[in-house]
C-alpha positions as CSV (number, residue, x, y, z in Angstrom):
1,M,105.8,266.1,-2.5
2,I,106.7,269.7,-2.3
3,T,109.2,270.7,0.3
4,L,109.1,274.3,1.7
5,Y,112.4,275.5,3.0
6,A,111.9,278.3,5.5
7,A,113.4,279.9,8.6
8,G,111.5,278.1,11.2
9,P,109.6,279.3,14.3
10,G,110.8,282.3,16.4
11,F,110.1,285.8,17.6
12,G,106.7,284.6,18.9
13,L,105.7,283.4,15.4
14,P,105.2,280.1,13.7
15,E,107.7,281.3,11.1
16,F,109.9,284.3,12.0
17,S,110.1,285.3,8.4
18,P,106.8,286.8,7.1
19,Y,107.7,285.5,3.7
20,G,108.0,281.9,5.0
21,M,104.5,282.3,6.5
22,K,103.2,283.7,3.3
23,A,104.5,280.8,1.2
24,E,103.2,278.2,3.7
25,V,99.7,279.8,3.8
26,Q,99.5,279.9,0.0
27,L,100.4,276.2,-0.1
28,Q,97.6,275.5,2.3
29,M,95.2,277.7,0.3
30,A,96.1,275.7,-2.8
31,G,95.4,272.5,-1.0
32,L,98.8,271.0,-1.9
33,A,100.6,268.5,0.3
34,Y,104.0,269.7,1.5
35,A,106.7,269.1,4.0
36,K,108.6,271.9,5.7
37,E,112.3,272.0,6.6
38,K,114.5,274.6,8.2
39,A,117.2,276.0,6.0
40,H,119.9,278.6,5.5
41,P,119.2,281.4,3.1
42,M,122.4,280.9,1.1
43,D,121.4,277.3,0.3
44,G,118.4,278.6,-1.8
45,P,118.4,279.3,-5.5
46,K,118.2,283.1,-4.9
47,G,120.2,283.2,-1.7
48,Q,117.1,283.9,0.4
49,L,114.3,282.3,2.2
50,P,111.9,280.7,1.5
51,W,112.1,278.5,-1.5
52,I,110.5,275.3,-2.6
53,D,111.7,272.0,-4.1
54,D,108.9,270.7,-6.3
55,R,110.0,267.3,-7.7
56,S,113.6,268.7,-8.2
57,T,112.4,272.0,-9.5
58,L,113.8,274.7,-7.2
59,V,111.8,278.0,-7.0
60,G,112.8,281.0,-4.9
61,D,111.0,284.2,-4.0
62,T,107.4,284.0,-2.8
63,T,106.0,285.8,-5.8
64,F,107.5,283.2,-8.2
65,I,106.6,280.3,-5.8
66,R,103.0,281.3,-6.1
67,A,103.3,281.7,-9.9
68,H,104.8,278.2,-10.1
69,L,102.1,276.6,-8.0
70,E,99.3,278.2,-10.0
71,E,100.8,277.3,-13.3
72,T,101.9,273.8,-12.5
73,Y,98.8,272.7,-10.6
74,A,96.2,274.8,-12.5
75,I,95.3,276.7,-9.3
76,D,94.1,280.3,-9.1
77,L,94.4,281.8,-5.6
78,D,92.4,284.8,-6.9
79,A,89.6,282.8,-8.5
80,G,86.9,284.9,-6.8
81,L,88.3,288.3,-8.0
82,N,87.4,290.2,-11.2
83,A,90.0,292.1,-13.2
84,A,89.7,295.3,-11.2
85,A,90.0,293.4,-7.9
86,R,93.0,291.4,-9.2
87,A,94.7,294.7,-10.0
88,Q,93.9,296.1,-6.5
89,A,95.2,292.9,-4.9
90,W,98.5,293.3,-6.8
91,A,98.8,296.9,-5.7
92,I,98.1,296.0,-2.1
93,E,100.7,293.3,-2.2
94,R,103.3,295.7,-3.6
95,M,102.5,298.2,-0.8
96,I,103.0,295.5,1.8
97,E,106.2,293.9,0.4
98,N,107.9,297.0,-1.1
99,H,107.1,299.5,1.6
100,L,105.6,298.1,4.8
101,S,108.0,295.2,5.0
102,W,111.0,297.6,5.0
103,V,109.5,299.6,7.8
104,S,108.9,296.4,9.7
105,A,112.5,295.3,9.1
106,W,113.7,298.6,10.4
107,T,111.8,298.1,13.7
108,R,113.4,294.6,14.1
109,F,117.0,295.6,13.3
110,C,117.4,299.3,14.0
111,I,115.7,299.6,17.3
112,P,118.5,298.3,19.5
113,D,116.4,296.5,22.1
114,N,114.6,294.6,19.3
115,F,117.9,293.7,17.6
116,E,119.4,292.4,20.8
117,A,116.2,290.4,21.6
118,G,115.8,288.9,18.1
119,P,118.2,289.0,15.1
120,A,121.3,289.1,17.3
121,H,120.5,285.5,18.3
122,F,120.9,284.2,14.8
123,F,124.5,283.6,15.7
124,D,124.0,281.9,19.1
125,D,125.6,278.7,17.7
126,A,128.6,280.4,16.4
127,P,131.9,280.4,18.3
128,E,131.7,283.1,21.0
129,A,134.8,284.9,19.6
130,M,133.1,285.4,16.3
131,R,129.6,286.2,17.5
132,K,129.9,289.9,18.0
133,R,131.5,290.4,14.6
134,M,128.8,288.4,12.9
135,Q,126.1,290.4,14.6
136,R,127.8,293.7,13.6
137,D,128.2,292.5,10.0
138,L,124.5,291.5,9.8
139,L,123.4,294.8,11.2
140,L,125.6,296.7,8.8
141,Q,124.3,294.7,5.8
142,V,120.6,295.2,6.7
143,S,121.2,298.9,7.5
144,A,122.8,299.3,4.1
145,N,119.8,297.6,2.4
146,L,117.4,299.8,4.3
147,R,119.3,302.9,3.3
148,A,119.4,301.7,-0.3
149,V,115.6,301.4,-0.5
150,G,115.3,304.8,1.2
151,I,113.7,303.9,4.5
152,A,116.8,304.4,6.7
153,R,117.4,307.8,5.2
154,H,114.6,309.2,7.3
155,A,114.4,310.0,11.0
156,P,112.7,307.5,13.3
157,D,109.5,309.5,13.6
158,E,109.3,309.9,9.8
159,I,109.8,306.1,9.4
160,A,107.0,305.5,11.9
161,W,104.8,307.9,10.0
162,L,105.4,306.1,6.8
163,G,104.6,302.7,8.4
164,D,101.4,304.1,9.9
165,R,100.2,305.2,6.5
166,S,100.4,301.6,5.2
167,I,98.8,300.2,8.4
168,E,95.9,302.7,8.2
169,A,95.5,301.8,4.5
170,L,95.2,298.1,5.3
171,A,92.7,298.8,8.1
172,A,90.6,300.9,5.8
173,L,90.7,298.3,3.0
174,L,89.8,295.5,5.3
175,A,87.0,297.5,7.0
176,G,84.5,295.1,8.4
177,K,85.1,292.2,6.0
178,P,86.5,288.9,7.1
179,Y,89.2,289.1,4.4
180,L,90.6,291.8,2.1
181,F,88.1,291.2,-0.7
182,G,85.1,289.9,1.2
183,D,84.1,286.5,2.5
184,E,86.7,284.4,0.5
185,L,90.4,284.4,0.8
186,C,92.7,285.5,-2.0
187,G,96.4,285.2,-2.5
188,T,97.1,288.7,-1.1
189,D,95.5,287.7,2.3
190,A,98.5,285.4,2.8
191,T,100.8,288.4,2.3
192,A,98.8,290.8,4.5
193,F,98.4,288.2,7.3
194,A,102.1,287.3,7.4
195,M,103.3,290.8,7.5
196,L,100.7,292.0,10.1
197,A,101.5,289.0,12.3
198,G,105.2,289.9,12.2
199,I,104.3,293.4,13.3
200,L,101.8,292.4,16.0
201,T,104.0,289.8,17.7
202,P,104.5,290.8,21.3
203,F,108.1,289.7,21.0
204,F,109.1,293.2,19.5
205,D,107.9,296.6,20.7
206,S,107.6,299.5,18.2
207,P,105.4,302.4,17.3
208,L,104.4,300.3,14.2
209,R,103.1,297.5,16.5
210,R,101.1,300.0,18.6
211,T,99.5,301.5,15.5
212,A,98.4,298.0,14.3
213,E,97.1,297.1,17.8
214,A,94.9,300.1,17.7
215,H,92.9,298.6,14.8
216,D,90.6,295.9,16.2
217,N,89.8,294.7,12.6
218,L,93.5,294.0,11.9
219,V,94.0,292.3,15.2
220,A,90.9,290.1,14.6
221,Y,92.0,289.4,11.0
222,V,95.4,288.1,12.2
223,G,93.7,286.0,14.9
224,R,91.3,284.5,12.3
225,M,94.0,283.7,9.9
226,M,96.3,282.3,12.6
227,A,93.4,280.0,13.9
228,T,92.9,278.7,10.4
229,H,96.4,278.2,9.2
230,Y,98.3,277.6,12.5
231,P,95.7,276.2,14.8
232,R,98.3,274.5,17.1
233,F,100.2,277.7,17.6
234,A,99.4,279.5,20.8
235,W,99.2,283.0,19.3
236,W,96.8,284.6,21.7
237,A,98.2,282.9,24.8
238,R,101.6,284.3,23.9
239,A,100.1,287.8,23.3
240,Q,98.3,287.9,26.6
241,A,101.4,286.7,28.5
242,A,103.5,289.5,27.0
């Protein structure tokens, strides 16, 4: 049995980390039985979430989790794609994970109201005397990472513009198709779905969310994926109540 170690539900999402959602959806796409447990990032093999324990083989980072599953179980999540489409899928995934994800993280951590509503509560179980320091240290660490990758070097309106470019690109790529490459899922759909769900959750407000909400095809895509992979999660009920 494979065990997926992830962050757990939160922020109006079945997994508050988009990478946890991505890994879980890819496990489902692969048709593999798994259990899921909540864990702390530093307990993982790469000091981050998620990771899997596959019969005592620990694998961290979602890209390598997927590679492990495909190699170990003779699975190809891109089986319906030709060589050119596989190259496009990889490029789309890199745009999402190495660009859009940083803009999304900025909206969660660097918009003060969002930080107070969300990440600040990571430390609710800590002693009250330590809580503010831990919140401040987390914000400083994430801000330093965002500056290191370049996103936080820009003004807020410039960051929003960069995020909009990726959202617009995803909307154009999806167009009127059920999934990114047509009628069948591929591995990159798990990545796109997870990141878009994290942006569209009504828990956080941001210009990035409003851009995504303006694209009916992206909203419907996330709803379709949510209904398939998290059918017991009241995604639209939560959205309508927000």
